[in-house]
C-alpha positions in Angstrom: -16.9 20.8 2.8 -16.6 17.0 2.9 -17.8 15.1 6.0 -16.8 11.9 7.8 -19.0 8.8 7.5 -19.9 7.4 10.9 -22.8 5.1 11.7 -24.4 5.4 8.3 -24.4 9.2 8.2 -22.2 12.0 7.0 -21.1 14.0 10.0 -18.8 16.8 11.1 -16.2 16.5 13.8 -17.6 16.6 17.3 -15.5 19.7 18.1 -16.3 21.3 14.7 -12.6 21.6 13.7 -11.6 21.1 10.0 -8.4 20.4 7.9 -7.7 21.7 4.4 -6.7 19.3 1.6 -4.1 20.9 -0.6 -3.4 20.1 -4.3 0.4 19.3 -4.4 0.6 20.4 -8.0 -0.5 24.0 -7.5 -0.9 24.6 -3.8 -4.6 25.3 -4.1 -7.2 24.1 -1.6 -9.2 21.1 -3.0 -11.6 20.8 -0.1 -11.7 20.6 3.7 -12.6 17.7 5.9 -13.4 17.2 9.6 -10.5 17.1 12.0 -11.8 14.3 14.2 -10.5 13.4 17.6 -11.1 11.1 20.5 -14.9 11.6 20.7 -15.3 10.9 17.0 -13.2 7.7 17.3 -15.4 6.5 20.1 -18.5 7.2 18.1 -17.3 5.1 15.2 -16.2 2.3 17.5 -19.5 2.3 19.3 -21.3 2.0 15.9 -19.0 -0.7 14.7 -19.5 -2.7 17.9 -23.3 -2.4 17.5 -23.1 -3.6 13.9 -20.7 -6.5 14.6 -23.2 -9.3 15.6 -25.5 -8.6 12.7 -22.7 -8.4 10.1 -21.1 -11.6 11.5 -24.4 -13.3 11.1 -24.9 -12.1 7.5 -24.7 -14.9 5.0 -21.4 -14.9 3.0 -23.2 -14.6 -0.3 -25.1 -11.6 0.9 -21.8 -9.9 2.0 -20.4 -10.6 -1.5 -23.6 -9.2 -3.2 -23.3 -5.9 -1.3 -19.6 -5.6 -2.1 -20.4 -6.1 -5.8 -23.2 -3.5 -5.7 -20.6 -1.1 -4.3 -18.2 -2.0 -7.1 -20.8 -1.1 -9.7 -21.5 2.3 -8.1 -17.8 3.1 -8.1 -17.4 2.1 -11.7 -20.2 4.5 -12.6 -18.3 7.4 -10.9 -14.7 6.3 -11.6 -13.9 9.4 -13.7 -15.0 11.7 -10.8 -13.2 9.7 -8.3 -10.0 9.6 -10.4 -10.0 13.4 -10.8 -10.5 13.8 -7.0 -7.6 11.4 -6.4 -5.3 13.3 -8.8 -6.2 16.6 -7.2 -5.5 15.6 -3.6 -2.6 13.2 -4.2 -0.8 14.5 -7.3 -0.5 11.4 -9.5 -1.4 11.7 -13.2 -4.9 10.9 -14.2 -3.9 7.7 -16.0 -2.2 6.5 -12.8 -5.3 7.4 -10.8 -7.4 5.3 -13.3 -5.0 2.4 -12.8 -5.3 2.7 -9.0 -9.1 2.6 -9.2 -8.9 -0.5 -11.5 -6.6 -2.2 -9.0 -8.9 -1.3 -6.1 -12.0 -2.7 -7.9 -10.1 -5.9 -8.9 -9.2 -6.5 -5.3 -12.7 -5.9 -4.1 -14.0 -8.3 -6.7 -11.5 -10.9 -5.7 -12.6 -10.8 -2.1 -16.3 -10.8 -3.0 -15.6 -14.1 -4.8 -13.7 -15.4 -1.8 -16.6 -14.7 0.6 -18.2 -18.1 0.4 -14.9 -20.1 0.2 -13.5 -19.6 3.7 -12.7 -23.1 5.0 -12.1 -24.7 8.4 -11.0 -28.3 9.1 -12.0 -31.6 10.5 -9.4 -33.4 12.6 -9.4 -37.1 13.8 -8.7 -37.3 17.5 -6.9 -40.0 19.6 -9.4 -42.9 20.3 -8.5 -43.4 23.9 -11.7 -41.9 25.2 -13.9 -42.4 22.2 -13.0 -44.0 18.9 -15.4 -41.7 17.0 -14.2 -38.5 18.6 -13.2 -35.7 16.2 -12.4 -32.1 16.3 -13.3 -29.1 14.2 -11.4 -25.9 13.5 -14.1 -23.2 13.3 -13.3 -19.7 12.0 -15.1 -16.8 13.5 -14.7 -13.0 12.9 -12.3 -11.3 15.3 -14.4 -8.2 15.8 -14.2 -4.4 15.3 -11.2 -3.6 13.0 -9.3 -0.5 12.1 -7.5 0.2 8.8 -4.9 3.0 8.6 -4.3 4.0 5.0 -1.4 6.2 3.7 -1.4 9.0 1.1 0.5 7.3 -1.7 -2.1 4.8 -2.8 -5.2 5.7 -0.9 -7.7 3.5 -2.8 -5.6 0.5 -3.5 -4.6 0.2 0.1 -8.2 0.9 1.2 -9.1 -2.3 -0.7 -6.5 -4.4 1.0 -8.1 -3.5 4.4 -11.8 -3.5 3.8 -12.0 -6.4 1.4 -10.8 -9.1 3.8 -12.5 -7.5 6.8 -16.0 -7.4 5.1 -16.0 -11.0 3.9 -14.7 -12.2 7.3 -17.7 -10.6 9.0 -15.8 -7.8 10.7 -16.9 -4.1 10.7 -14.0 -1.8 9.8 -13.2 1.8 10.5 -10.8 3.5 8.0 -8.6 6.3 8.9 -7.1 7.8 5.7 -4.1 10.0 5.6 -5.0 13.6 6.5 -3.7 14.8 3.1 -5.7 12.3 1.0 -9.1 11.7 2.5 -11.4 12.7 -0.3 -11.4 9.8 -2.8 -11.5 7.4 0.2 -14.6 9.2 1.6 -16.2 9.1 -1.8 -15.6 5.3 -2.2 -16.8 4.4 1.3 -19.9 6.5 0.8 -20.7 4.6 -2.4 -20.2 1.2 -0.7 -22.6 2.3 2.0 -25.1 3.5 -0.6 -25.0 -0.1 -1.9 -26.7 -1.2 1.3 -24.1 -2.0 3.9 -25.6 -1.8 7.4 -24.7 1.3 9.4 -21.4 0.8 11.3 -20.0 -1.9 9.0 -17.8 0.4 6.9 -16.9 3.8 8.3 -14.4 6.5 7.6 -13.1 8.9 10.3 -10.7 11.8 9.3 -8.2 13.4 11.6 -4.6 13.4 12.9 -2.9 10.1 13.8 -1.7 11.5 17.1 -5.3 11.9 18.5 -7.9 10.2 16.3 -5.6 7.4 15.1 -4.2 6.5 18.5 -7.6 6.4 20.0 -8.8 4.0 17.3 -5.8 1.7 17.9 -5.9 1.8 21.7 -9.6 1.4 22.3 -10.3 -1.9 24.0 -13.2 -2.8 21.7 -10.9 -2.8 18.7 -9.4 -6.2 18.1 -7.7 -5.9 14.7 -5.4 -3.1 13.3 -4.0 -3.0 9.8 -1.5 -0.3 8.9 0.3 0.6 5.7 2.9 3.3 6.4 6.4 4.1 7.4 8.6 1.9 9.6 8.5 4.6 12.3 4.8 4.7 12.3 4.7 0.9 12.5 6.8 1.0 15.7 4.3 3.4 17.2 1.3 1.3 16.2 2.9 -1.7 17.9 3.5 0.2 21.0 -0.1 1.4 21.2 -1.8 -1.9 20.2 0.5 -4.3 22.1 -0.9 -3.8 25.6 -4.3 -4.8 24.2 -3.0 -8.0 22.5 -4.6 -6.9 19.3 -4.0 -8.6 15.9 -1.7 -6.3 14.0 -0.3 -6.3 10.5 2.2 -3.8 9.3 3.1 -3.2 5.7 6.0 -0.7 6.1 8.8 0.9 4.2 11.1 -0.8 1.6 14.3 -0.4 -0.3 13.6 -2.9 -3.1 16.6 -4.3 -5.0 16.4 -5.1 -8.7 19.0 -7.4 -10.2 19.5 -7.6 -14.0 21.6 -10.5 -15.3 23.6 -10.8 -18.5 20.9 -13.0 -20.2 17.9 -10.7 -19.4 15.7 -9.2 -22.0 17.1 -5.7 -21.7 14.2 -3.9 -23.4 11.7 -5.4 -20.9 14.1 -5.0 -18.0 14.6 -1.3 -18.7 10.9 -0.7 -18.9 10.5 -2.6 -15.6 13.1 -0.4 -13.9 11.5 2.8 -15.2 7.9 1.9 -14.2 9.0 0.2 -11.0 11.0 3.3 -9.9 9.1 6.3 -11.3 5.4 5.3 -11.1 3.7 7.7 -8.7 6.8 9.8 -8.8 8.7 7.0 -7.0 6.4 7.3 -3.9 5.7 3.6 -3.4 6.8 1.2 -0.6 7.5 -1.5 -3.2 9.2 0.7 -5.8 12.6 -0.3 -7.3 15.0 1.7 -5.1 18.3 0.0 -5.8 19.3 -1.2 -9.2 22.2 -3.8 -9.6 23.4 -4.5 -13.2 25.9 -7.2 -14.2 28.9 -5.5 -15.8 28.4 -7.3 -19.1 25.2 -5.4 -19.8 25.8 -2.3 -17.8 26.5 0.1 -20.7 23.7 -1.0 -22.9 21.2 -1.0 -20.1 22.2 2.4 -18.9 21.9 3.9 -22.4 18.3 2.7 -22.6 17.5 3.7 -19.1 18.8 7.3 -19.4 16.9 7.8 -22.7 13.6 6.7 -21.1 14.0 8.6 -17.9 14.8 11.7 -19.9 11.3 11.5 -21.5 9.6 12.2 -18.2 8.0 15.7 -18.1 6.9 17.2 -14.8 3.7 19.1 -15.0 -0.1 19.3 -14.4 -1.1 15.7 -13.5 -4.5 16.3 -15.0 -3.0 16.7 -18.5 -1.1 14.5 -20.9 2.1 15.7 -22.6 2.9 15.2 -26.3 4.8 11.9 -27.1 7.4 10.8 -26.4 7.1 12.6 -23.1 5.6 10.9 -20.1 3.8 12.8 -17.4 5.2 12.7 -13.9 3.3 14.5 -11.1 4.6 16.4 -8.1 6.0 15.0 -4.9 3.2 14.9 -2.4 4.6 17.5 0.0 7.3 20.1 0.1 9.0 18.1 2.9 9.0 15.0 0.7 10.8 16.9 -2.1 13.3 18.4 0.3 14.1 14.9 1.7 14.8 13.6 -1.8 17.0 16.6 -2.6 18.9 16.0 0.6 19.5 12.3 -0.2 20.6 13.1 -3.7 23.0 15.9 -2.6 24.5 13.6 0.0 25.3 11.1 -2.7 26.8 13.6 -5.1 28.9 15.2 -2.3 30.4 11.7 -1.7 31.3 11.1 -5.3 28.2 9.8 -7.1 27.5 10.9 -10.7 24.2 12.4 -11.7 23.3 11.1 -15.2 19.9 12.6 -15.9 17.4 14.8 -14.1 17.7 15.6 -10.4 16.6 19.2 -10.4 13.4 21.2 -9.9 11.9 22.0 -13.3 11.7 25.7 -14.2 8.4 26.6 -15.8 5.3 28.5 -15.0 3.3 25.2 -14.9 5.5 23.7 -12.1 6.5 26.7 -10.0 3.7 26.3 -7.4 3.9 22.6 -7.0 6.4 20.1 -5.5 7.9 18.9 -8.8 11.2 17.2 -9.3 12.8 15.8 -12.4 13.3 12.0 -12.2 17.0 11.2 -11.8 19.4 8.3 -12.3 22.7 8.2 -10.3 25.8 6.0 -10.8 29.0 5.4 -8.8 26.9 5.6 -5.6 28.9 5.1 -2.3 27.5 2.3 -0.2 27.4 4.5 2.9 25.4 7.4 1.5 21.8 8.2 2.2 20.6 6.9 -1.2 21.9 3.5 -0.2 21.0 3.4 3.5 17.7 5.3 3.7 14.4 4.6 2.0 14.3 6.9 -1.0 10.6 7.8 -1.4 10.8 9.8 -4.6 12.0 9.7 -8.2 15.8 9.0 -7.8 17.3 5.7 -8.9 20.8 4.7 -7.7 22.6 2.2 -9.9 25.5 -0.2 -9.0 27.6 -2.5 -11.2 28.1 -6.1 -10.0 30.3 -8.9 -11.3 28.6 -12.0 -9.9 25.4 -13.4 -8.5 27.1 -13.7 -5.1 27.8 -10.0 -5.1 24.4 -9.0 -6.4 22.5 -11.0 -3.6 24.9 -9.8 -0.9 24.3 -6.1 -1.9 20.6 -6.7 -2.2 20.4 -8.0 1.3 22.5 -5.2 2.7 19.5 -3.2 3.9 17.4 -3.0 7.0 14.3 -3.4 4.8 12.9 -6.5 3.1 9.7 -5.7 1.3 10.0 -6.5 -2.5 12.8 -7.5 -4.9 13.2 -8.7 -8.4 15.6 -10.5 -10.7 15.6 -10.4 -14.5 17.0 -13.5 -16.1 16.2 -16.5 -18.2 18.4 -18.7 -16.0 16.1 -20.7 -13.7 19.0 -21.6 -11.3 19.6 -17.9 -10.8 15.9 -17.1 -10.4 15.4 -19.9 -7.9 18.5 -18.8 -6.0 17.2 -15.2 -5.8 13.8 -16.4 -4.5 15.5 -18.5 -1.8 18.2 -16.1 -0.7 17.0 -12.5 -1.1 15.7 -11.3 2.2 12.3 -9.9 1.1 8.6 -10.7 1.4 8.3 -11.0 -2.4 10.6 -11.7 -5.3 9.4 -10.9 -8.8 11.0 -12.8 -11.7 11.1 -10.8 -15.0 8.2 -8.8 -13.6 7.5 -5.2 -12.6 7.2 -4.7 -8.8 3.4 -4.8 -8.3 1.1 -6.3 -5.6 -1.3 -8.9 -6.8 -4.5 -9.4 -5.0 -4.3 -13.2 -5.5 -1.0 -13.6 -3.7 0.0 -12.7 -0.1 2.1 -9.6 0.2 4.2 -8.5 3.2 7.7 -7.7 4.3 10.4 -8.9 6.6 12.9 -7.0 8.8 11.9 -3.3 9.1 9.4 -3.8 6.3 6.7 -5.1 8.6 4.9 -8.2 9.8 1.9 -10.1 8.5 0.4 -10.1 5.0 -2.2 -8.4 2.9 -3.7 -9.7 -0.4 -4.6 -13.2 -1.1 -6.8 -15.6 0.9 -4.1 -15.5 3.6 -5.1 -11.9 4.4 -8.6 -13.0 5.5 -7.2 -15.1 8.3 -6.0 -12.0 10.2 -9.7 -11.0 10.5 -10.7 -14.5 11.8 -10.0 -16.3 15.0 -9.7 -20.1 15.0 -11.7 -22.0 17.6 -11.4 -25.7 18.3 -14.5 -27.8 18.8 -14.2 -31.3 20.2 -17.0 -33.9 19.6 -17.1 -37.2 21.4 -19.6 -39.7 22.9 -22.2 -39.1 20.2 -22.5 -42.7 19.1 
């Protein structure tokens, strides 16, 4: 059985309870982990608070060196970690490898940023002293909590721990109850690299008990969540009375607009990867596709051919070409929700063009598999249009103008990512200005870059992760005024 990592040690839950981790591809038990509660949260917070002063006083270069040592340890065990991630989450092995690569790239980015945090010097009015000046000094906020979802456990671990560590903040990670194993392995290796006890910890357990205690505890000053919009609302309710710093990266319904002058081959590949990577279980996945009528037929022919190549099956194996492996949905409830959303659209007149069914084979019968689908003639009021579709179903609409495309793109409660595919810079600039989303990619697959800030608007959240901007959420700015020294 796996254990939690608290105060530099592997430990069981204080009450001795455990949770099973189930492989979504075959229903088998991968392992079990402690089912932590309030007491375990308090133990982690106490250790983090004890570590805070020492870690805040650690030189930035030393923080970076420890992070880089952890990176090397994870590289050495990347195959084992990738297999563990595939077993608990369900994504194919090559996608797990890509996630580990993204995680390590992000940690390397923040290690390089550790010694580059800047404050400011400000000239002050000379009424009292003509040589008076002010400084903006940045100091670590304090004990932080990162809540990581099940769809990209390692990538989204990195977006929490990287900025926290270089800012001088100890951080406690609570992974999703269904995907704690690769996270525990990674955090253990970073601690093997020499992090002081209490600086990076991992507590496993339900959000309703362990998670809420971590968020509400008065010592905790910073909370970062990636999750659903409903979970984000609850985090705000719990953290708000304590005036904690909160960032929320929540759900999305990303629009993708393809213009008449787009490179259709690249755009089709962008739509396929952007929608069906990780079986469509991504906040920033392409979830609504808008095609100009001039290229609609050609685009759809290429799209349907590519989507038809997806083959559901054991995510630890590769199919023969030209097939592409797609893993299971993460839970039975996740698949049932996708089936309900698709059925609602078809009942209201939408057309199913490819996929959209449970595969029938011995290899897939015990897992939560679903054949990737493309749907046309989708009514605007159906669930595929109004809800977040967190699975491999892509609704497509035909548009006749940029005005119509942007209007439809903005007709959503979410605003996380978006993209436009065009060679026309006027159209590209207009999309960047007018689409209501935290990010707009131009001729680019929906993907979060560690170098740029990433976050949403509307129901997609508040604040940013990635980029140097993410570090500021772990730092408080203090003004210092100097006068009368001459």
